[in-house]
Structures are given as structure tokens and as C-alpha cells.
C-alpha positions, -999 to 999 in steps of 0.1 A, spaced: -2 -4 0 30 24 9 41 12 -26 12 24 -43 7 56 -28 48 69 -33 40 56 -69 11 73 -73 26 104 -55 59 104 -79 32 102 -112 20 135 -101 52 151 -96 65 144 -129 37 158 -145 44 191 -140 36 210 -166 57 243 -181 43 271 -207 66 267 -239 93 291 -248 101 309 -281 133 325 -293 162 324 -316 181 294 -319 221 300 -309 251 284 -299 270 295 -266 303 294 -254 335 287 -271 351 256 -286 357 232 -275 324 237 -246 297 253 -268 262 247 -256 234 248 -275 205 276 -264 174 296 -271 170 334 -265 141 347 -259 122 379 -270 129 393 -232 167 389 -238 168 358 -217 189 328 -226 178 288 -219 203 258 -225 192 235 -241 192 193 -228 181 172 -262 184 141 -279 209 139 -307 186 138 -335 167 173 -320 202 187 -314 211 181 -347 180 198 -362 186 232 -340 220 230 -351 211 231 -389 184 258 -379 207 285 -359 194 316 -359 156 307 -369 129 310 -343 116 277 -326 88 269 -300 102 247 -276 86 224 -250 101 211 -222 97 187 -192 123 199 -171 133 234 -158 167 238 -140 194 261 -127 230 252 -130 252 282 -120 243 314 -140 226 289 -164 188 276 -169 187 244 -182 157 230 -203 150 192 -210 132 197 -243 105 171 -253 93 191 -284 105 214 -308 83 235 -337 99 263 -361 79 294 -364 84 315 -396 106 346 -387 86 377 -398 107 408 -412 103 427 -384 124 403 -357 93 392 -340 80 357 -328 51 348 -346 34 315 -353 
């Protein structure tokens, strides 16, 4: 019975939803210590943690706008790290703002 309670309690915690973040795909840091990131319209930088396939797609689309859905957000030092679950490319209009 205690095991069931703990299992159900953990499931509830893991299902926390975060609002998606929209921004421009960038790479920060210096070689060989670069990190994939996204910068929002509010100039906030989020470091991205994702699988190799998603990472390759984002690297190939540097400078383009993207909508990031993530399952975990944590602060490590000065960085805010997002564990990515889904990405959606966004059309970039002439005025530099983000639109869907």
C-alpha cells in the first residue's frame, strides 16, 4: 500500500507542465565547450538538453525561431537548463518578432 502511494505521488510530480518558450536558436560558449541554447524576446537565454536527433535539427537551424516544449527546468550556476521534449519551427517575420 505504501508503494502504491509513493508511485502515484511520483507520477503526479513528474507531470508538471511548463509553458513553451519561443525564441531564436543560438550556440553559446567557446569551442570545444559550446552549448545549444535559445534566446527569448525578453533577452533571456535558456540552455537546451535534448536527444541527438533534435540537437542536430536545432544546430542546422541556428538563427531561426523555434517554440520549445520541455519537461524539466533547472538552474545550474548562471544557466537555466531545459530538458526538451518537442520543438516547432516558427516563421520569422521581417520585424524580428516571433510569430506562429
